[in-house]
N, C-alpha and C positions, 0 to 999 in steps of 0.2 A: 378575325378583330386581332389586332396588338395591344397587351396590359404592361403600365411597369408597375410593380410594386415597390410601393415608396415608404422606403424609411426614415425618418428626419431625422432625429438626433446621431450624428455621426457620418451623415448623406448630406444633409443640405446646414445642418448645424455643426458647429464642430468648438473647440477650446477656446480657439482664436471669438469667432463669433461668442459665444457664451458669456467672454468674457465684457462684452460691448455691453450689456444691462439688457434686461426685461422689456418685453414689447408688454400689451395688453395682456392682463390675467394671466401672468407666466408663461405667456409665449414668447418663447427666444426669437429675437433677428436670425435671418440666415445669412449666410456669407456668400455674398454676392458674386463670387467667381463658383460655387457649387449651382447657384442658379442658373447661371449662363450654360454652365456644361450640362443641368438638367434640360434646359429651354432647346440646346442645340441636339439633342437626343429625341425630342419629341417633334421638331421642326424635321430632322432627316426620317422619321419614321412612322410620325403620326401617330403614334403610342396614345393608348389614353394609361389614364390615373387610378389606380386602386392604392388607396393607404393603406401600410401593413404596420405602420409605425402604432406606439403605444396612445400615442397622441388622439388615433381612433376614437379611444376610450374618455377623451375629454369632456367635460359636463353639457358644453355645448359644440355639438357637430359643427351646425352652421357656422360657429367662429373661428374654426379651427380651417374651414374650407376658404372663407375670408382671407385669414390672416395668411394660407399661401398663396392668394392671388395677389393679397398687397405688398408680399415680400417678390413679384415680381413673376414667379412660375407662370407660364401660358397654358399650361396643358390642360384639357378637361378633365376635373375628377370625378368619376362615374360612380366612386363605388369605395366602401371601406370592408377590410376581411374581419371576422368575428373573433369570438375569444376561444379554444380549447380548453378543454377543461387541465389536459397537459401544459398549456403556455408554449407550445414549441409552434414557431413563429411558421415553421414548414407545414405544419400538421394544419393552421390556418388557412393558410394561401393554399393546399393540397382541398381543405372543403371549401374556401373561394371555385376554383377549378372546376370542382363537381359539379357545379350549381351552371356552369358557366360552358354550356360546350361549343361554344361559339369562337371560343377561345383557337385561336389560329399560330400565336407566339405569343413567350411573355418573356419578362425578365426582373429579377430581385435586385433593388438595390439595398442593401443593410450593409450595417455593420459587424452584424453578428455571422454566427455558421450557423444557427440551426435548423439547417433547410431539409435534412434527411437526405431524401432523394431527388431533389428539388436542385442541388448542390448544383448539377451541372449550369443549371439558370441564374446562379448567384452571380452578382458583381460585388466581390465583399471591398469596403471603403476601410475608414477608420475615424476616431472623432479625431485625431491630427490632422488632417488633410479634408477632409470628406469627399464628393467626388469631383474628380480630377481630369483630365483629357484622357489619359489612359484608360480610366474607367470608361468614360464614354464611348471609347471607341469598341471596348470591347462588348458594352451590351447593345451599340447598334450591329454589331454582328452576331451576338444571339438574337435579338430581335429580327434579324434576315433570314434565321434559322429557322423553317417548320418546326412546327412542335409533334414528334414522332410519340404519339401515344398509345401505349397499351394497358387492356383493362386489369384490375386489381381491386380487392376488396380492403375497405378504410372504413372503419366504424358500422360494420351492415351493409353499407352500398356499395355498388359498383363505380369505378371512378379510374380515370385515366390517369397517367403518371410519370411513363418512362421515356426518359428524352435519348433515343437511339443514335442520336446526331452526335457529328462532333465538330471543334470547330478546325 
């Protein structure tokens, strides 16, 4: 199974799209070009979405899922990451991966870089432009690579993290 760990602000939302106003309950409208690029990645790879954005902590998770779909994202949202004590996004993703051994490949779309050992799987965007074509091309290349796993211990449990492949 292939997964996209999706941040929203800085990936689908940009400074430009956030100046256009708020949607329902303070959920911003997405920049259409960023949504088109995410949809292109999904169409080319069949990857499922795991929301890793702070949006995952919104008081109404179903509302967030509906908003993402209403903004034009065609991918299936299958889950959201949890929240680690240290609030480091890479640790939250690693925790999720440790519970999903069916993972064959994944990419992280985010404007932050707190991914630790998962950095080789990060496609870093920005609030200035969000997800663009060159980001999408890189995301597809990363998803096309198998995730070569090596065991290590995280929070007292064994899990896999190491990506020994290179682009």
